[in-house]
VMD Tcl script that draws the C-alpha trace (Angstrom):
set ca {
  {93.95 -26.69 104.82}
  {91.05 -26.16 101.99}
  {87.66 -25.96 103.46}
  {84.46 -25.78 101.42}
  {81.15 -24.54 103.03}
  {78.14 -25.39 101.10}
  {74.73 -23.81 102.38}
  {72.19 -22.38 100.53}
  {71.71 -19.78 103.34}
  {74.28 -16.76 102.24}
  {73.87 -15.80 106.28}
  {75.11 -18.98 107.32}
  {77.88 -19.59 104.64}
  {79.07 -15.78 106.06}
  {78.78 -17.00 109.76}
  {80.40 -20.60 109.23}
  {83.17 -18.32 107.04}
  {83.88 -15.90 109.76}
  {83.74 -18.55 112.62}
  {86.47 -20.67 110.85}
  {88.85 -17.72 109.77}
  {88.84 -16.81 113.59}
  {89.88 -20.25 114.93}
  {92.80 -20.05 111.76}
  {93.52 -17.51 109.50}
  {95.64 -20.12 107.21}
  {93.14 -21.66 106.35}
  {91.70 -21.57 102.59}
  {87.93 -21.08 102.79}
  {85.78 -21.78 99.80}
  {81.74 -21.42 99.77}
  {79.51 -22.94 97.74}
  {75.50 -22.08 97.48}
  {74.45 -25.37 96.48}
  {75.42 -28.80 96.38}
  {75.20 -28.98 92.61}
  {77.68 -25.92 92.02}
  {80.32 -28.00 94.73}
  {80.49 -31.12 92.68}
  {80.63 -28.88 89.73}
  {83.84 -27.46 90.82}
  {85.11 -31.16 91.74}
  {84.23 -32.02 88.06}
  {85.48 -29.10 86.35}
  {89.03 -29.97 88.02}
  {89.23 -27.27 90.62}
  {93.26 -27.15 91.67}
  {92.21 -26.67 95.23}
  {90.25 -29.95 96.38}
  {89.09 -29.17 99.75}
  {90.26 -31.18 102.67}
  {87.16 -30.71 104.77}
  {83.58 -30.23 103.21}
  {80.94 -28.81 105.81}
  {77.55 -29.47 103.81}
  {74.10 -28.32 105.25}
  {71.51 -31.07 104.94}
  {68.43 -29.14 104.00}
  {68.91 -27.75 100.40}
  {66.73 -27.21 97.44}
  {67.56 -29.68 94.81}
  {70.32 -31.96 96.44}
  {70.03 -32.60 100.27}
  {73.18 -32.85 102.24}
  {73.08 -36.74 102.48}
  {72.62 -36.68 98.47}
  {75.79 -34.59 98.09}
  {77.63 -36.64 100.37}
  {76.90 -39.80 98.21}
  {77.99 -38.03 95.18}
  {81.26 -36.85 97.01}
  {81.61 -40.27 97.77}
  {81.17 -41.75 94.30}
  {83.53 -39.01 93.20}
  {86.24 -39.61 95.45}
  {86.01 -43.40 94.80}
  {86.11 -42.86 90.56}
  {89.24 -40.70 91.26}
  {91.07 -42.70 93.78}
  {91.29 -40.08 96.41}
  {88.90 -41.51 99.31}
  {91.30 -40.59 102.07}
  {91.47 -36.85 100.56}
  {88.12 -35.32 101.57}
  {86.39 -35.45 104.70}
  {82.56 -34.21 105.07}
  {80.57 -33.12 107.97}
  {76.49 -32.77 107.88}
  {75.14 -29.87 109.62}
  {71.52 -29.01 110.13}
  {69.52 -27.46 112.68}
  {66.87 -30.36 112.38}
  {68.05 -32.77 115.40}
  {65.78 -35.39 113.93}
  {67.80 -36.69 111.29}
  {69.58 -39.25 113.30}
  {67.65 -42.02 110.94}
  {68.42 -40.29 107.78}
  {72.02 -40.18 109.06}
  {72.20 -43.87 108.36}
  {71.72 -43.27 104.51}
  {75.52 -41.45 104.88}
  {77.56 -44.31 105.63}
  {80.36 -43.87 103.10}
  {84.03 -43.40 102.71}
  {84.21 -39.59 103.13}
  {81.11 -38.92 106.01}
  {82.79 -38.19 109.10}
  {79.57 -36.98 111.34}
  {76.79 -35.04 111.67}
  {76.86 -31.61 114.00}
  {73.60 -29.97 114.87}
  {73.46 -26.24 113.80}
  {74.58 -23.63 114.83}
  {77.94 -24.57 114.24}
  {80.18 -23.58 117.09}
  {83.96 -22.91 117.98}
  {84.33 -26.24 119.52}
  {82.51 -27.90 116.91}
  {84.86 -26.40 114.77}
  {88.30 -27.20 116.84}
  {86.74 -30.66 117.45}
  {86.61 -31.11 113.84}
  {89.94 -29.74 112.99}
  {91.88 -31.80 115.54}
  {90.44 -34.98 113.67}
  {91.60 -34.08 110.72}
  {95.52 -34.15 109.74}
  {96.78 -31.24 107.95}
  {97.74 -32.10 104.33}
}
mol new
graphics top color blue
foreach p $ca { graphics top sphere $p radius 0.5 }
foreach p [lrange $ca 0 end-1] q [lrange $ca 1 end] { graphics top cylinder $p $q radius 0.2 }
display resetview
């Protein structure tokens, strides 16, 4: 399984990376400092399209909802709707209204920060190993 972590905080990316790595060392982890850098890797034909994307909501240019919408469009265009699953994470628990805007083929749910071991295990049990 390939997991992409998108967060503009290097500290958070490292924490999420270590947390996931402790759960399963076989997972291939990729980190991105922005939604733009992740979307660029998709468009540039990265051979390892992630099975799971965990994206922060509060980022500078594109917020997490914008990233999810663009991932969804990419998946529809490339006929890989079932390939990518995306979770939105944020410390802002007031996002419940904004999450309605996430309705898409790839969006799986919202997870409040901090991401915990139980959150990650719960996500992994929902996503089949491809």
